[in-house]
C-alpha positions in Angstrom: -7.6 87.3 18.9 -8.0 90.9 17.6 -4.9 93.2 17.3 -5.0 96.7 15.7 -3.2 97.0 12.5 -2.7 100.6 12.7 -5.2 101.6 11.1 -8.9 103.4 12.1 -11.2 101.4 12.9 -9.0 98.4 14.5 -9.3 97.2 18.1 -6.9 98.9 20.7 -4.1 97.0 21.9 -3.2 95.0 24.9 -2.3 97.0 27.5 1.1 96.6 28.1 2.1 95.3 31.4 3.7 97.5 34.1 7.4 96.0 33.2 7.7 97.2 30.0 6.2 100.6 31.0 8.5 100.8 33.6 11.1 100.0 30.6 9.6 102.9 28.4 9.8 104.9 30.9 14.1 104.4 31.5 14.9 104.6 27.6 13.0 107.6 27.6 14.7 108.9 30.6 18.2 108.0 28.9 17.2 109.8 25.4 16.2 112.8 27.5 19.6 112.7 29.4 21.2 112.4 26.4 19.0 115.3 24.3 19.8 117.6 27.6 23.6 117.2 27.3 23.5 118.0 24.2 21.9 121.3 24.5 23.5 122.5 27.5 26.8 122.3 25.9 25.5 125.0 23.4 24.8 127.3 26.8 25.2 131.3 25.5 28.1 133.2 27.5 25.7 135.5 29.9 22.3 133.8 30.4 23.0 130.2 31.0 20.8 129.3 28.2 21.2 127.0 25.4 21.4 128.4 22.4 19.6 124.2 20.8 17.4 122.4 23.5 16.7 118.8 21.5 15.2 118.5 25.2 12.3 119.9 24.5 11.0 117.9 21.6 12.0 114.3 23.4 10.4 115.2 26.5 7.3 115.9 24.0 7.2 113.0 22.7 8.3 111.1 25.4 5.2 112.6 27.6 2.6 111.8 24.4 3.7 108.2 24.7 3.3 107.7 28.3 0.2 109.7 29.1 -2.1 106.8 29.7 1.0 105.1 31.5 0.3 103.9 34.9 3.6 104.8 35.7 3.4 108.6 34.8 4.2 109.7 38.0 7.5 108.3 37.7 8.2 109.2 34.1 7.5 113.3 35.3 9.8 112.2 39.0 12.3 111.1 36.0 12.0 113.8 33.7 12.6 116.4 36.7 16.1 114.5 38.1 17.6 114.6 34.8 16.7 118.3 34.5 17.7 119.1 37.4 21.3 117.5 37.3 22.2 117.9 34.0 21.7 122.0 34.5 23.2 122.1 37.8 26.3 119.9 36.3 26.5 122.4 33.7 27.2 125.3 35.8 23.1 126.1 36.5 22.6 127.2 39.9 19.9 125.0 41.9 17.3 127.9 41.4 17.8 128.6 38.8 17.9 124.5 37.2 14.6 124.3 39.2 12.7 127.0 37.3 14.1 125.1 34.3 12.6 121.7 36.1 8.8 123.5 36.0 9.0 124.8 32.6 9.9 121.6 31.3 7.0 119.5 33.0 5.1 122.3 32.3 6.0 122.8 28.4 5.9 118.8 27.9 2.7 117.9 30.0 0.7 121.2 27.8 2.0 119.9 24.6 1.0 116.3 25.6 -2.9 117.4 26.6 -3.1 119.5 23.4 -2.3 116.6 21.7 -4.7 114.1 22.9 -7.6 116.9 22.5 -7.0 118.0 19.3 -5.2 115.2 17.6 -6.6 112.1 19.2 -7.1 110.1 16.0 -3.4 110.2 16.0 -1.1 107.7 17.8 -0.1 108.8 21.1 -3.5 110.9 21.0 -5.8 107.9 21.9 -5.7 106.6 17.8 -3.4 104.5 15.6 -3.1 107.1 13.1 0.7 108.3 11.4 0.7 112.0 11.1 -0.4 112.5 7.1 -2.5 115.3 6.7 -1.8 119.1 6.3 -4.3 119.9 9.3 -2.1 117.8 11.3 1.2 119.9 10.8 -0.8 123.4 11.8 -1.9 121.6 14.6 0.8 120.5 15.9 3.2 123.6 15.1 0.1 125.2 17.3 0.4 122.9 20.2 3.9 123.7 20.1 3.5 127.2 19.9 1.5 127.4 23.5 3.5 124.9 24.7 6.5 126.8 23.9 4.7 130.4 25.4 3.9 128.1 28.6 7.7 127.1 29.3 8.6 130.9 28.4 6.5 131.9 31.0 8.6 130.1 33.8 12.0 129.5 32.6 13.3 133.0 31.4 11.4 134.5 34.6 13.5 132.4 36.8 16.0 133.3 35.4 14.6 137.3 35.3 14.3 136.2 39.6 17.4 134.4 39.9 19.3 137.6 37.6 17.5 140.6 38.2 18.2 141.2 34.5 15.0 140.1 31.9 16.5 139.3 28.5 13.9 139.4 25.9 16.7 138.3 23.7 17.1 134.9 25.8 13.3 134.4 26.3 13.2 134.6 21.8 15.5 131.9 21.7 13.8 130.0 24.4 10.6 130.2 21.9 12.7 129.8 19.0 14.5 126.7 19.5 12.2 124.8 21.6 9.1 124.8 19.0 12.0 124.2 16.0 12.9 121.1 18.6 9.2 119.6 19.5 8.4 120.3 15.3 11.0 118.7 14.0 11.9 116.5 16.9 8.4 115.8 17.9 7.4 114.3 14.0 10.7 112.4 14.1 9.7 110.7 17.1 5.3 110.5 16.5 6.7 108.8 13.2 8.8 105.9 15.1 6.2 105.4 17.9 3.7 104.7 15.0 6.4 102.6 13.1 6.5 100.5 16.4 3.1 100.5 17.2 2.2 99.2 13.8 5.6 96.2 14.0 4.4 95.0 17.3 0.4 95.0 16.9 0.7 94.1 13.4 2.5 90.8 12.5 6.6 91.2 12.9 7.8 88.4 10.7 6.3 90.1 7.5 7.2 93.6 8.2 10.6 94.0 7.6 10.5 91.8 4.8 7.7 93.7 3.1 9.5 96.5 3.5 12.4 95.1 1.6 9.9 93.7 -0.6 7.8 97.2 -1.3 12.2 98.7 -1.8 12.9 95.7 -4.3 10.1 96.3 -6.4 9.9 100.3 -6.4 11.3 101.4 -10.1 15.4 101.8 -10.0 14.9 105.4 -11.3 12.8 106.0 -8.1 15.5 104.5 -5.9 17.9 106.5 -7.9 16.3 109.3 -7.1 16.7 108.7 -2.9 20.3 108.4 -3.8 20.5 111.9 -5.6 18.7 113.9 -2.7 20.6 112.3 -0.8 24.1 113.4 -2.3 22.7 116.8 -3.7 22.2 117.6 -0.2 25.1 116.4 1.8 27.2 118.4 -1.2 24.7 121.8 -1.3 24.7 121.9 2.9 28.8 121.4 2.3 29.2 124.1 -0.2 26.2 126.5 1.7 27.8 125.6 5.7 31.4 124.1 5.3 32.9 127.6 3.7 33.1 131.2 4.5 32.3 132.2 1.4 30.1 135.4 2.4 27.4 134.3 0.4 23.9 133.7 1.5 23.2 130.0 0.2 21.6 128.6 3.4 17.4 129.6 2.2 18.8 128.4 -1.2 18.8 124.7 0.0 15.0 125.0 0.8 14.7 123.7 -3.1 16.1 120.3 -1.8 14.0 120.4 0.6 11.1 120.7 -1.6 12.5 117.9 -4.4 12.2 116.0 -1.7 9.2 116.4 -0.3 7.2 116.7 -3.3 9.2 113.3 -4.8 10.0 111.1 -1.6 8.5 109.2 1.0 7.1 111.3 4.0 9.5 109.2 6.1 12.7 109.7 4.5 11.5 113.8 4.6 11.2 113.5 8.0 14.9 112.4 8.9 16.1 114.7 5.8 14.6 117.4 7.4 16.3 116.3 11.1 19.3 115.2 9.9 20.7 118.3 7.9 18.8 120.8 9.5 20.9 119.6 12.9 24.3 119.8 10.5 23.1 123.4 10.2 22.7 123.9 13.6 26.6 122.4 14.2 28.2 124.5 11.4 26.8 127.2 12.7 27.5 126.3 16.6 31.6 125.6 15.5 31.6 128.9 13.9 30.7 127.9 9.9 28.0 128.5 7.4 26.2 132.0 6.7 25.0 131.9 10.1 28.4 132.0 12.0 29.1 135.3 11.0 26.5 137.0 13.7 28.4 138.6 16.0 25.6 138.3 18.8 25.2 134.7 20.3 21.5 134.7 20.8 20.6 136.3 17.5 22.8 133.4 15.8 21.3 131.2 17.6 17.8 133.0 16.4 18.3 132.9 12.9 19.7 129.1 12.8 16.4 127.9 14.8 14.3 129.6 12.7 16.4 128.4 9.5 15.6 124.6 10.9 11.9 125.3 11.3 11.4 127.1 7.8 12.9 123.8 6.6 11.0 121.2 9.4 7.3 123.1 7.6 8.0 123.4 4.0 9.3 119.7 4.1 6.7 118.4 6.3 3.8 120.7 4.1 4.9 119.7 1.0 5.5 116.0 2.2 1.9 115.8 3.7 0.1 117.8 1.1 1.4 115.4 -1.4 -0.3 112.6 0.8 -2.9 114.0 1.3 -4.0 114.4 -2.4 -2.6 110.9 -3.2 -5.3 109.7 -0.2 -7.9 111.8 -1.7 -7.1 110.3 -4.8 -7.0 106.7 -3.8 -10.3 107.4 -1.7 -11.8 108.8 -4.9 -10.8 106.2 -7.0 -12.5 103.9 -4.3 -15.6 105.8 -3.9 -16.2 105.1 -7.6 -14.9 101.5 -8.1 -17.7 101.0 -5.0 -20.5 103.1 -7.2 -19.6 101.2 -10.0 -20.1 97.8 -8.0 -23.1 99.0 -6.4 -24.7 99.9 -9.5 -23.8 96.4 -11.2 -25.4 95.0 -7.8 -28.8 96.7 -8.5 -28.7 96.1 -12.1 -28.2 92.3 -11.7 -31.2 92.8 -9.4 -33.2 94.9 -11.3 -32.4 92.6 -14.2 -33.3 89.2 -12.0 -36.7 90.4 -10.6 -39.7 88.7 -12.3 -41.6 91.7 -11.8 -41.6 94.4 -14.0 -39.9 97.7 -13.2 -40.1 100.6 -14.8 -38.6 104.4 -14.4 -40.4 106.9 -16.5 -40.4 111.2 -16.4 -43.5 113.0 -16.9 -43.2 112.7 -21.0 -43.3 109.0 -21.0 -39.4 108.9 -21.1 -37.9 105.5 -20.0 -34.9 106.1 -17.4 -34.9 102.2 -16.1 -36.9 98.8 -17.6 -35.5 95.7 -16.8 -36.6 92.5 -18.9 -39.4 91.1 -17.1 -41.2 94.2 -17.6 -40.7 93.5 -21.7 -41.6 90.2 -21.4 -44.8 91.4 -19.3 -46.2 93.1 -22.2 -45.3 90.4 -24.8 -41.7 91.8 -25.9 -43.9 94.6 -27.5 -41.4 97.7 -27.4 -41.5 100.8 -29.2 -38.1 101.0 -30.0 -37.6 104.3 -29.1 -37.1 104.8 -25.8 -40.5 106.3 -25.2 -44.0 105.6 -23.8 -46.4 104.3 -26.2 -50.5 104.7 -26.4 -52.2 102.4 -24.8 -53.7 100.4 -28.3 -49.9 100.0 -29.2 -49.1 97.5 -26.1 -53.1 96.5 -26.0 -53.3 97.6 -22.7 -57.1 97.6 -21.4 -59.0 98.5 -18.2 -60.8 94.9 -16.3 -63.9 96.3 -17.9 -62.3 96.0 -21.8 -61.8 99.8 -22.8 -58.5 101.0 -23.5 -56.5 102.8 -20.4 -57.1 106.4 -21.2 -54.2 109.0 -21.4 -53.8 110.3 -17.8 -55.3 107.2 -16.7 -51.6 105.3 -16.3 -50.9 104.8 -13.1 -47.4 106.6 -13.2 -49.1 109.1 -14.8 -51.5 109.7 -11.8 -48.5 109.2 -9.9 -46.6 112.7 -11.4 -50.2 114.0 -11.5 -50.8 114.1 -8.0 -47.8 112.7 -5.9 -49.3 109.9 -4.5 -49.1 106.4 -5.3 -51.8 105.0 -8.1 -52.6 101.4 -8.7 -55.0 99.2 -10.9 -55.4 96.1 -12.6 -54.2 96.1 -16.4 -55.4 93.4 -18.9 -53.0 93.4 -21.6 -54.3 91.7 -24.5 -52.5 91.9 -28.1 -50.9 89.6 -30.9 -48.3 88.4 -28.6 -51.3 87.5 -25.8 -53.9 86.7 -27.7 -55.5 85.3 -24.7 -54.9 87.9 -22.3 -52.8 89.1 -19.1 -53.7 91.0 -16.1 -50.8 92.7 -14.3 -51.3 94.1 -11.0 -49.4 97.8 -11.6 -48.5 100.2 -8.9 -47.0 103.2 -9.6 -44.8 105.8 -6.7 -43.4 108.9 -7.7 -39.3 109.3 -6.8 -39.1 111.6 -3.9 -35.9 113.1 -5.6 -35.9 115.1 -9.0 -33.1 113.7 -10.8 -31.0 116.3 -13.5 -34.1 118.5 -12.2 -36.5 115.7 -13.4 -39.4 114.3 -12.2 -39.8 110.2 -12.8 -42.7 107.7 -11.4 -41.3 104.2 -10.7 -44.1 101.4 -11.7 -44.0 97.9 -10.6 -46.4 95.0 -12.4 -46.3 91.8 -12.2 -48.7 89.0 -13.3 -51.6 87.8 -11.3 -53.8 86.4 -13.9 -54.3 82.9 -12.5 -55.0 85.2 -8.6 -57.5 86.9 -10.2 -59.1 83.7 -11.8 -59.0 81.9 -8.9 -60.5 85.3 -7.0 -63.6 85.2 -9.5 -63.9 81.6 -9.2 -64.1 82.0 -5.6 -66.8 85.5 -5.9 -68.7 83.5 -8.3 -69.0 80.1 -5.9 -69.7 81.9 -2.6 -72.5 83.4 -4.5 -73.4 80.2 -6.1 -73.5 78.5 -2.5 -75.4 82.0 -1.1 -77.9 81.6 -3.3 -78.3 77.8 -2.7 -78.2 78.3 0.8 -80.8 81.1 0.9 -83.4 78.9 -0.9 -84.0 76.6 1.7 -83.6 79.2 4.5 -86.6 80.9 3.0 -88.4 77.9 2.4 -88.0 77.0 6.5 -88.9 80.6 7.2 -92.1 80.5 5.2 -93.1 76.9 6.8 -92.3 78.2 10.3 -94.1 81.5 9.7 -97.5 78.8 8.6 -96.6 76.8 12.2 -97.1 79.9 14.4 -100.7 79.4 14.0 -100.7 75.5 14.9 -101.6 74.9 18.5 -98.8 74.0 20.4 -96.1 74.4 17.3 -96.0 78.3 17.9 -92.7 78.0 20.8 -91.4 75.4 18.4 -91.8 77.5 15.4 -90.4 80.9 16.8 -86.9 79.3 17.5 -86.8 78.0 14.2 -87.2 81.2 12.6 -85.2 83.0 15.1 -82.3 80.2 13.6 -82.9 80.4 10.5 -82.4 84.4 10.6 -79.6 83.6 12.6 -78.5 81.5 9.6 -79.5 83.8 7.3 -77.0 86.6 9.0 -74.1 84.1 8.9 -74.4 83.4 5.1 -74.8 87.3 5.0 -71.5 87.9 7.0 -69.3 85.1 5.0 -70.2 86.7 1.9 -69.2 90.4 3.0 -66.4 88.7 4.5 -64.9 87.3 1.6 -66.3 90.8 -0.9 -64.0 92.6 2.0 -60.8 90.6 1.7 -60.8 89.5 -2.1 -63.0 92.2 -4.2 -62.0 94.5 -6.1 -61.0 98.0 -5.0 -62.3 100.7 -6.8 -59.9 103.7 -5.2 -62.2 107.5 -5.2 -62.2 110.0 -3.1 -65.0 109.0 -0.3 -66.7 111.8 1.8 -67.0 110.5 4.8 -68.9 113.3 6.3 -71.9 112.5 4.4 -71.2 108.8 4.0 -71.2 108.2 8.1 -73.9 111.1 8.0 -75.9 108.8 6.3 -75.2 105.6 8.3 -75.9 107.8 11.7 -79.4 108.6 10.0 -80.4 105.0 9.0 -79.7 104.0 11.9 -81.5 106.3 13.9 -84.7 105.8 11.7 -84.4 102.5 12.8 -83.9 102.5 16.0 -87.5 104.8 15.7 -89.1 102.3 13.8 -88.7 99.5 16.3 -89.4 101.2 19.2 -85.7 102.1 20.7 -84.0 104.9 22.2 -82.9 106.8 18.8 -79.0 106.9 19.3 -77.3 110.0 19.8 -74.3 110.1 17.3 -71.9 113.2 17.3 -70.2 113.7 14.0 -66.5 115.7 14.3 -64.9 117.5 11.0 -64.1 114.6 8.9 -61.6 114.4 6.0 -61.8 113.1 2.0 -59.9 109.9 2.1 -58.9 107.8 -1.1 -60.7 104.4 -0.6 -62.9 102.1 -2.0 -66.8 103.4 -1.6 -69.1 100.5 -0.7 -66.4 99.2 1.6 -65.6 102.6 3.2 -69.7 102.3 4.1 -70.0 98.4 4.9 -66.5 99.3 7.4 -68.7 101.9 9.2 -71.9 100.1 8.9 -70.2 97.5 11.0 -68.6 100.0 13.6 -71.7 102.5 14.1 -73.7 99.1 14.5 -71.5 97.4 16.9 -71.3 100.4 18.7 -75.5 100.9 18.9 -76.4 97.3 19.6 -73.5 96.9 22.4 -75.4 98.9 24.4 -76.0 98.0 28.3 -79.8 97.7 28.4 -81.8 100.7 29.2 -78.5 103.1 28.6 -79.5 105.3 25.1 -76.3 105.1 22.9 -74.2 107.9 22.8 -71.8 107.8 19.9 -69.1 110.6 18.8 -67.3 110.1 15.5 -64.3 112.3 15.2 -60.7 112.6 13.0 -57.3 113.0 13.9 -54.0 113.4 11.5 -51.8 110.6 11.7 -48.9 111.3 10.0 -49.5 111.4 5.9 -52.6 109.2 7.3 -56.3 109.9 8.9 -57.1 108.4 12.5 -61.2 108.2 12.1 -62.1 107.0 15.8 -65.8 106.1 16.7 -66.5 106.6 20.9 -69.4 104.8 22.3 -70.5 104.1 26.1 -71.5 100.4 25.5 -70.3 97.4 27.3 -66.8 97.3 26.6 -64.3 94.7 25.9 -62.9 92.5 28.5 -59.1 93.0 29.4 -56.8 91.3 27.2 -59.2 90.7 24.3 -58.8 94.1 22.7 -57.1 92.8 19.8 -58.8 89.1 19.5 -62.3 90.8 18.7 -61.2 91.5 15.2 -60.4 87.4 14.6 -62.9 85.4 12.6 -65.9 84.3 14.9 -64.9 85.8 18.1 -67.0 86.7 20.9 -66.3 87.5 24.6 -68.1 86.8 27.2 -70.1 90.3 27.9 -71.9 89.7 24.2 -72.8 86.2 24.7 -76.3 87.8 25.5 -76.2 89.7 22.3 -77.2 88.7 18.9 -74.0 88.1 16.2 -71.8 86.2 13.9 -68.4 87.2 15.6 -67.7 88.2 11.8 -68.1 91.6 12.1 -65.3 93.4 13.2 -63.2 90.8 11.4 -64.7 92.4 7.9 -63.8 95.7 8.9 -59.9 94.6 9.8 -59.8 93.2 6.1 -61.2 96.4 4.7 -58.9 98.6 6.4 -55.8 96.5 6.0 -56.7 95.9 1.8 -56.8 100.0 2.3 -53.5 100.1 3.8 -54.6 101.2 7.1 -54.9 99.7 10.6 -58.3 99.6 13.0 -57.8 99.0 16.9 -59.7 98.9 20.1 -59.1 100.6 23.1 -61.2 101.1 26.5 -63.1 104.5 26.3 -60.8 107.1 28.2 -64.7 109.2 29.3 -66.0 106.4 30.9 -67.8 103.1 30.1 -67.2 102.3 26.5 -64.9 101.5 23.5 -63.1 103.2 21.2 -62.6 101.7 17.7 -60.0 103.9 15.9 -59.3 102.9 12.1 -56.6 104.5 9.8 -57.0 105.5 6.5 -54.7 106.8 3.8 -55.7 110.3 2.8 -57.1 112.0 -0.5 -55.0 112.9 -3.1 -57.2 116.6 -2.8 -57.2 118.5 0.6 -60.5 117.7 2.3 -63.1 120.2 1.7 -64.3 122.8 4.3 -66.5 120.9 7.2 -69.5 122.4 9.2 -69.5 122.3 12.5 -70.7 119.3 14.6 -73.6 117.6 14.0 -76.1 115.5 16.4 -78.3 112.7 14.4 
């Protein structure tokens, strides 16, 4: 079972039972009763108001701890009953006691509500943390002040309504005594509640032994300092408050408070402030100390409460400020260690890569280079932290010429801001047979110290390129060897057409040979689209597709078929292999024209739309369409739907298109034409590194 360990983010502890909640209510009621009786012992002569009211702090902690209890109504009733009983027993009238009940209920209730809203991460506010930051102290002080003002609007007002005399001094005493009580006793109670919460939700068997071990591990000077602070505090407060010397020695006692706040644990500081602040009040009530000579009871109460409040605020502010700085240092140290660990992990990952990884700036200076990068270049290094010329490493293009300055992928990426890839052959004394590297460079998205860098990754593809070349050569040989017999078959079929009785059979043979030739050509095109080397350039799709449209119109005119109506929108410049782009749109446009119902004039619309950093080129037609559920299957090898069974074809056209777009990092999809019958083929292609040139108005071919 998961329990709350008292730390942020821990799982909440199981909710206590009703018996435990009722027991807590009774314990708080007893504490409140004792605090109220102590406060009523300090009633001022004429006003029936207490000089000190520790019950305000107890009530605040009570309602904070119990505000989510299922028996919170019982808590309110108990506080009302105790307040009424204590005040009437100590001389207050029933009406005045009733106003005091309302004031204490409103004051404690508002304190608990504001505490939950302003300090939700602390124990009592819905969280599990202890008071540990200066912001916590200032919010708690604000909550105490606002709650006390609310109580002051009821208590002293009730006294005025009953006695007919409104006392500004009594209101000031109410405000100062309750703020001091709620702050000092509230902080102590919240700290005790947090520690009890940790004890019950943690490991009780280890809690106190851990405290003893922490005390025993502390160096003896630090333990001696606790004893010294207590001793000095007892002596100083005894001298300041225990003798009638007439000297203003109260506020110099703050030096001891600051000493404790700077050096000792925050919990000790809270206990120290509470103990010696209470001691100052007791001395003053018994007529001793620097405040006892003040003749007015309200003024004397006001001054001593201000002293207690200043002691509490100064001690807590110093201690919490110190804790906050310590936490900040710990967080920075942990963040630094985490960053160091992450850097070590990243270094280990980079060093273990089999691919070369290099980060270079626009001056060719290395920021990062892993061991594989050196190994793939045959161990050749400049030793200067700077990229040298191509001849130094033996870097060649696939045609055997050296890679020219400015043509390296990292230089192209830095110059254009776009990724760049190419094959480079490394041939040097360490690699005399040559090694083909697939190099890909990308511009880093952010500058480092104001400098732009490009990340270059390269891998050994020598074996892969060799297999590809062998496959292409094999495909060429197979195509040549198959085309020769087909030519012979087609020649003899031509001769047989004029032979009486053999014409129909010769025609069927010729059609079969034509289908075989188309299949061989498509297989060769598919192999080229799949494995051929990409020669990426800036391809202007406008003239390219316009040329395809013109050729299709000429073909229709030569065969007597209806001329297709092809409307071209504004088309951009893309980064692609021009030959493959022509093959791609030849297939797409050709399919759109071919798969048109008999007697229907093919109508095509070619247009482009933006798709993030890419461009989507769409070809919409009025053809026979694609059966439902087959819009993805049409891009598979040799796929032909039942609607296309009456049309010639091999089922490889769209598969070739898919492979071409994939090799360019794009996509191709087929959807129904929203304008009516037909299909929309959408091809996504990366934009060129340069902006598209202005286009003329749409034309019709």
